[in-house]
N, C-alpha and C positions, 0 to 999 in steps of 0.2 A: 285653526282657532288657535289662539296661540296662548304655550301653557306660560303665566308667571310665576316664578321659581323664588322666594323669599329663602335666601340658605346663612345659617346664620355660623359665627365660626369662632369659637370661646380660645381660651390659651390653649390645648394639646395640643404635643407635636405629634403625640401615636396615632398613626392612620391618617396624618396628614396629605402624605403623598397620596397615598391610596384614595382618597374624598379629591382631592384634586383630579385625577386620573377621571372618575364620574363623573365631578361639575362638566372635565372640559370634555365629552362624551355627549350628556348630551345638549352644552350648550351648542355643538357642534349641528345640531336642529337648528332647520327654522323656525318651529314651531312652537321654539321651546327657550326662554328669556329668564337669566339669572341676574336677581340681584344680591349684592352678598350684604350682613349684614355682619361688624365684626366688631367684639366684641375690644374691652383698652387690652387685653394678658392679648387677643387670639392679633393684636394690633402686634405685638413686642415677639410673640412666633413666627407668627408670616416674617417680618424680616427676620431671625434668629431664621431660617431653612430659607430663605431667601426666596418668597414665593408672592411678593408682592406684585410685579409685572405682570408676573403669571397670571394672578386671580382677576388682575386687572385686562389682560388680554380673554379672560373667559365670562368675563359677566358683564351687564348692559353697566350695571352703576357699581361703583364699593360704598358702604355705607360704614363710620365708624363711630362706634360707641363716642355720646364727648358723657351723657346721662342717661337715667333709666328711660329716660324719653328725648331724647334728642341724639341723633336724628330722628323728628316724630317719624313711625314706621307702622304702630299698631292699628291705630284708625285704616290706611290702608291695608292691613290683614284682613283685621274684621271685615270689611265693608267687600270684602271680595279683588280688588286687584291681584291679590296671589292668590293661584288656587291651593297652596299650602308653604308650609315652615315647613324645612329645614334643618336640626340641628346638629353637623357634624363636620369635623368631632365634638364630643362635647364632653367638659370636664367633669369629675367629681363632684366637682366644688356647683355649677350649674345647677349637676345634675339632683343634689342635697338637696339645693335653694328653690330646687322645683318639687320634691316628694314634697318640702315641707311650708310651702304656697306662702316662696320669699320670693319677690321682685323686684327688686333692688335694684337692679341691670338692665341695660336694654335688651340683650336675649332674654331674661329670664320675665320679662313684660312683656317681651311680645310671645314667649309662650303662652302663658298665661292673657292674655287677651284673645291672642287668637284661638283658644282653648275654650275661653267664655261664648264667641261668634259663634261656633259649633265650626271652627276650618278645619283640616285636616295640619298635623302637627308629629313631623318623624323627626324622633331621635336618635344617633349613634352615639350610646357612648361607650368612651373607653376603659374604662375598668368596668365589668363584665364577668369576670369568668376570678374565681378563686387560685393563687396560688402564682407563679413566678409569670412572668410572659419576657419575649425577647421585642426590644421596639429598636427604632433607627434613631441615632443621634442625627442633625443635620449636616457632621465631616462623613455621612453613610456608613460610619461605626455602629457596632449593634448594642446595645445597652438596656439589661436588664433591670428588671422591676416589680417588687412584690406587691402580687394587690391587696389593699387593707381590708378586712372583710368588713368595716362600717357603707365601705366605696359599693362593693357588691349585692351590697344588704337594699340599699340604696336604688339603685339599677333595677332588680327585681319590683319595688318598691314604684316603679315609673316604669316596670312593663303592667301594670295592673291599675294603673290611672287612667278612667276617663276620656277620650279623645285624644293619647296620645297611641301614636304607633315605636316603639323600640323597634329598632331595626340593628342585627349583630355584625352584619359586615359593609364595608361599602357600596360592593356590588349590586346588594337589596335596592339601594337606594332606587336607583334607574325602573326597575318593577312597580314600585309603588307609587311614585309619581309619575309614572305613566297608565298607572292605572289599570 
């Protein structure tokens, strides 16, 4: 049986290369097919990190956000065409919208609709621990970011939302989607 995964990519650059490694590993299996759903900001970040071609080689299909319903993907997510929805990496903005019930982007709408249908949703937020983290810029240079309390608090709220599983590291995605 083929496992169809819908994979949302937001405008987060942190953990993006690691997430792509996981996607590549999963897509290397004949029984796993990935459809990417890319936010408007995600499209910009993919270009900045020069990952657009790599994404095209990993996935069966790439859908780029035009508005909160276009391209139409919520129906197939709700009806079981996809076994799960993964959003990785997820920005603090996406997480904040989800915990406050805002579904005004393609990905927040997809999470809302998938969740309403009782389908599995896995999310990898990038702002999950207090303090300063080191990420990598597109040119490979390290860059330090200090997490805001409100963003970390929203990730904690997301952990307690019914029907959503928060993963802390890209490698965990392999385990959860394979069940």
